[in-house]
N, C-alpha and C positions, 0 to 999 in steps of 0.2 A: 790844727797843724799850721794854720795861716793867720797872719795878722795884717792890718792895713799897711804896716811899714816893714814887712818882712822882705828881706832880700833873698831872692832865689837865683840859683844858676840853673838854667833849663836848656835842654836840647831835646825837643820833642821827637817821639817816634811814631811813625805811622807807616803803613804799607804804602805809606808814608810813615815815619816815626813822628808823630805829630810833634815835635818840637822843634826841630829847628835847625837852623844852620849851626847848631852848637850855640844856641842863644843863651844869653843871660837874662833871667827874669828880674826886673827891677823892683816892681811893686805890685801889690794886689789892690785893686780898687773895686768898689761895689757900685753898681748903677742903680739897683733897686732890689726888692725882695726876691725877684724871680731870676736873678742872674749875678754872676761874679766874673771879673775879668782880670787877667794878668798882663802886664806889659812885658814884651820879650825884646831883649837887647842883643843884637848880633855881636859875636865875639870880637869883631873888628871895629865896633862902634866907638866913636869919640866919647860916648857916655861912660865907657868902661875904663876903669883905672888900669894903668899899664901893668901893675903887679897882678891883676886879676886875669890877664890874658895868659892862659896856660901854655901857649906856643910862642908867646912873645909877639909884640906888634909887628906887622908886616913892614918891610923897608920900602916897598913900592907896590904898584898894582900887580906886577907879575909874581912878586913874592906872596902877595895875598892869595892869588890863584893857586900857587903851589901849596900853600897851607890848606886851602879848601880841598884840593885834590888829594892831599895826604890823608885828611880825615875821611874823604870819600872812599879811598882805597881800604882803610881799616873797616869802614862800615860795610862796604861791599863784601869783604871777607866774612863778616858776621852773617849777612843775609845769604850769601852763597852757601855757607856751612849749614844754615838752617834749611835752605832750599833743598840741598842734597839729602839731608836727613829726612825731609818730607817725602822725597821721591822714593826713599828706601823703606818708607812705612814706619819710620821712627818718630817719636815725639819731637816736634819742631824745636822746642826750647831745651837745649841741653841744660819828759819832765812831769810831771803832772799829767793832766789829761790832754794838754795841748803842747805839742813840740813846736818851737819857733826857731828853726835852724835853716841857714842857707842850704839849698839843695840844688844839685845839678842833675838834670835828667839825661841819662845816657842814651846814645842813639840806637842801642839795641836791646834795651831792657824794659820789662814791664814790672820788675820788682822794685818797690819803694823801700829804701833803707836809709838809715842815718847812723852816724857814729854814735855809739851807745856803750854803756857799761851796765852789766847785770851780773850779780853774784849768784851763782847756783852750782850745784853739783853737776859735773859733766859739761859745763860751759867752756868754750875755748878760752884760752888765756888772753886777757886784754892787753893791747899795746897802746901807748900814749898817743893822743891826738891834740894838736895845738889849738884847734878851734873849739866851738861849743859842743858839748857831748850830752846826749839825752840819758838820764839815769832811770832805767826801767824799774829799779827797786823802789823809787819814790812815787811811782804811778800806781794808784789803786786799780786802774783798769787794764794794766799790762798783764797779759796772760800768755805764757809760753805754750807752744804747740808741741805735744809729746811726740817723740820720734816713733812711737808705736802706733800712732793714729793713722787712719786712712788718708787724712789730708797730707800728712808727711810722706807716706808711702806712695801715694798716687798723685794727688792734686799739685803738690809742690815740686814734683820731679822737674817740670819745665823751669823752675827757678833754681835748679842745681842743688836740690836738697841732697844731703849725704845719706847713703843707704845704711851705714853702720848704726846700730841701735843696741848698745850693750845692756841697757836696762830700760824697761817700758816707760818709766816716769821721766827719763831724761829728755831735754828739749830737742826738737828737730833742728839740725845744723845745716847751714848752707855754705857752699864754697863757690862763689860766683865769679867767674872769670870773664874778662873783657878782651877784645881784639888787640888793644894796645898793651896788653900784658898786666894790667891792673887786676887785683883780686880783692874781693870783699868776703870776709869770713865772719860768721856770726850765727845767731839763732833766730828762728821764726817765732813771731808772737802775734796775737790779736790785740789790737789797741783801739781805744776810742779817739776819734779825730774830730776836731771842731774847726769849721770854716766860718770865718766872721762875715756877717752881712752888715748893712748900714744900720744905724740906730741901735747899735750894740746887740743886734740879733745874731744868733749863731745857728748854723746847721750842724747837727751832730751825726756823725757816721759811726755806728757801733761795729765792733769786730772787724776792723780793717786789718788785713794781713800786712805786716811790715817786717822788715829785716832789721834786727838789732846787730849792727856790725861792730864787733869788738876788736877786729884786726883788719887793717887795710894795707895792702901792698901796692904802692903807687904814690901819686902826688898827694901830699898831706894837706893841700889847700881844700880838697873836696870834703865837704861835711855830710854829703849824702847824695842819693840819686832819687829823683821823682820819676817813677815808672809810669809812662803814659801809653803803653801798648794795650792792645785789646785782649783781654781774658777776663774770666769771671772774678778774679781776685785783684785785678789792677785798680789802682786808685782812680784813674780817669773814668773807668766804667762805673765805679761806686759813686763818684761825685756827679756824673752825668745823670744817674738814675734819679737824683733829687731834683734836677732841673730839666725834666721832660725828656730824658734820654738823648740829649744832644749836646754837642760842643762845637765850637768853631774857632778858626784862627784866620788872621789876615797878615800877609807878609808884604813889606815894601823893601826896596833897595836900602841897604843900611847907610848909604850916602845921601839919603833923602833929607829934606829940611827937618828941623827938630820938632815941628808942629805935627808931624805924622809919626805913628808908632805901629810897630808890630804888636799883635796881641793874641792871646788865647782866652776864649770866653766859654763859660758854661751857662746854658739856659738862654733866656731872652734878654740880651743886652742891646742897648740902642746903638746900632751901627750907623754909619753913613748910609743913606738910602741907596739901594742897589737896584738896577734895572736888569731885566732879562735873566733872572735867576734860572739856571738850568739844573736838572737833577738827573743823576744816573745811578745805577745799582751799585751798592757798596757790598763787596763780597767779604763777609765775615766768616771766621772759622776755617778759612782755607789755608792760611799761612800765618797764624797767630805768632807774634803779637802785631803783625802788620795789617794795614787796611788796603785791601786789593780792589782793583777796578777791572771791568770787563771791556777791554779795548778790542776793536775789530780791525783797525787799520790807521794809517797816517797818510794824509794828503799834503802835497806841496804844490802851491800855485794852482789849486783846484783839481789836481790829478792824483788819484789814488796810487800809491806806490806798490810795487810788486814785492810784498813782504809775505813770506809763508805764514799761514794762519797758526801754525804750531808755535810761533813766537809769542802769540797772545794767549795761549791756552794754559790757564792756571792749573787745570787738572792733568795736564800732560807734562811737557818739558819746559814750558815757558811761563807766561803770566806777567802781570803788571802791578806794581805797587806805587802808591803815591807817598813819597817819603820826604818830609821836611828835614830829616836828619842828614840827607845827602844834598850837596850843593848842585853839582852838574847833573844833567839827565844822562843816565847810563842806558844805552840801547843794546839789548842782547842779540846774539847771533847775527843773522843777515840784516837785521834792521839798521844797524849803525851805518855800514857802508852804503846801503841803499838811500838812507836819508841824506848823508853827507854828499853823495854823488848828485842828488837832486838839486843841490844848491850850487854846484861847481860851475855850471853854465852861466848862471846869473852873476857869479863872482869872478868869472874868468879874467876880466880886465883889471883886477886888482892884484898887485904883486903879492905872491905867496911868501909867507915868513915862517921860519922855524924858530921856536922859542925853546931853548934848552931847559929840560926839567919839567916841561908841561906836555903831557901826553894827549894833546888835542890835535886831531889830524888836519884841520883846516883853519889856519890863521892868515891874515892878510893885512896889507897896508891900507890905512883909511883915506889916503889921498884920493879925493874925488868921490868919497863915499856918500851915499844918500839912502835913507831907509826905503825910499820908493823903489829902489833897484832890487830889493830883497823880496823873494816870494813869501807868501804867507803859509805858515805851518799850521796844520789842524790835526788834533787827535780825535778820532771817531770812536764813539762807544757803541757797543752792540745793540743798545736800545734806542739808538738814533740821536742821542745827545752829542754835542761837539764842543771841544775845548780849543779855542784859538787864542794862544798867548800873544802878547805884544812882541814885536820884532826884537826889541831891546832885551827880551828875556832869553832869546836864543842866539843873538849876535851880540857878544859882550866885549867890553873893554878889558884887555889883559895887560897892556903896556901902553906907553905913549905912542900914539898914532898907529896902534895895532888892535885889531879886533879878531875874535875867534868864534867859530860855531861852538855853542856850549853843550856839546855832546861828547861823551867818551864811550869806548867800546866795552861791552860786557861779554862774558864767555857764553858758551853754549854746551849743553843745556844751561839755562839761566833765566834770571828775572830781569825784566826791564824796569828801571826805577825812574819815575818822574820826580826830579829833584826840586829843591826849593827855589832856585833861580827861575826856573820855568813857571813856578807857581806865583811869583811876585805880582803885586798889584791886583790881587784877587782875594775875595772872601771865600773861605772853604768851610762848609757846614757839614758835620758828621752826624747824621740823624741815625743813631744806633737802633732806636725803636722801630723805625721803618726800613732799616738797612738801605739807606740811600745817601748819596753824596750830593750836596748842593754847591754850586759855585757861580760866581759872577764877578765882573770887574769891580774894583773898589779902591777908593783912596785910602782906606784903612783909618779914617778919622772916626773916633768913638766919643760919645757923649758921656760925661761923668755924672749926669743927673738923670 
């Protein structure tokens, strides 16, 4: 499915969505036989062509923040919907052998699909697509999944499989909707996927569940979605199994110099050396497809804040997900006002500024600003690990001479979302085999050899 010069459009999902700020994946590179990595390009990056930015280039810093918050709002709607279904005891998810197609990973999907054509009885009618299209009829390993199968009736329900099955031999159909109103309609199939390594070696994944999308309602630029959420059928889990059941990513500010890169890697890839790698429990299967963590509290300037423990309880009304698909950090319930109020005393001498269209509660003039005046924020995990992000990750530039606290308010009951801005300048390792999350400060420089 991948080649060294394949252009992907990626937006990782994790509890976090592991991808990304709505990132574009530029190229796949191989470091050695034990790992593979992808460069991730922020949608506002200068590396991205203007016509490839689905929302259009931001006019200025505040417009950039508005675009990020607009995407955050759509993503939060998806997560909130899935969260509410979880609380009610409902399922959370409502060419040849190698396809080489630009793919975008949606921020709320673990279904991998591509624009496709396949002629069969009972298949949905195809609609034209101006990009490249995978032809399932030309692939000897392409096998549709029958609508009468247990997989269609049970396993694929989270991927929005259609219950209607007029005849047992007809393919299982999906009608996958997204928060922005887009819809992908097609058939489920098992396919062989090849991932290229160096020296022309390839890893072959058999019977990977993919969606063959024959009709798409939405932006026609999209050639597909690479689903990176956690579930037994997701592509990220299948690929991670080959490389020691782990993957990682590293995020830097998209305005960083060109010699540093965001990346997603599988297996053992030679990163910049990191020190003081910490590990905490990764809560799997609590709110698939997201990766959840067990937070016990937040401290500011060394003092634990008085936030009700129910805010952090993933088995109750709260919980925390680490989501690279969300930009700002969204604090649910009482957590938001408690955290913002903890900074107000330190920032009281700076003129407060209201920015139209930006729903962030505390923005201020930077006249006389110095980072040394800002208290340190720390997330405390239940097993004793601590995450202390750099100050620039939660006091951010939003306009000329204006900074804001990078927190927005979430509803209650609801999920707290640690967004990608707070995660920047860190390496994050998802060890699925050991159900643990590793993290450490990093420059995100990676070796190609």
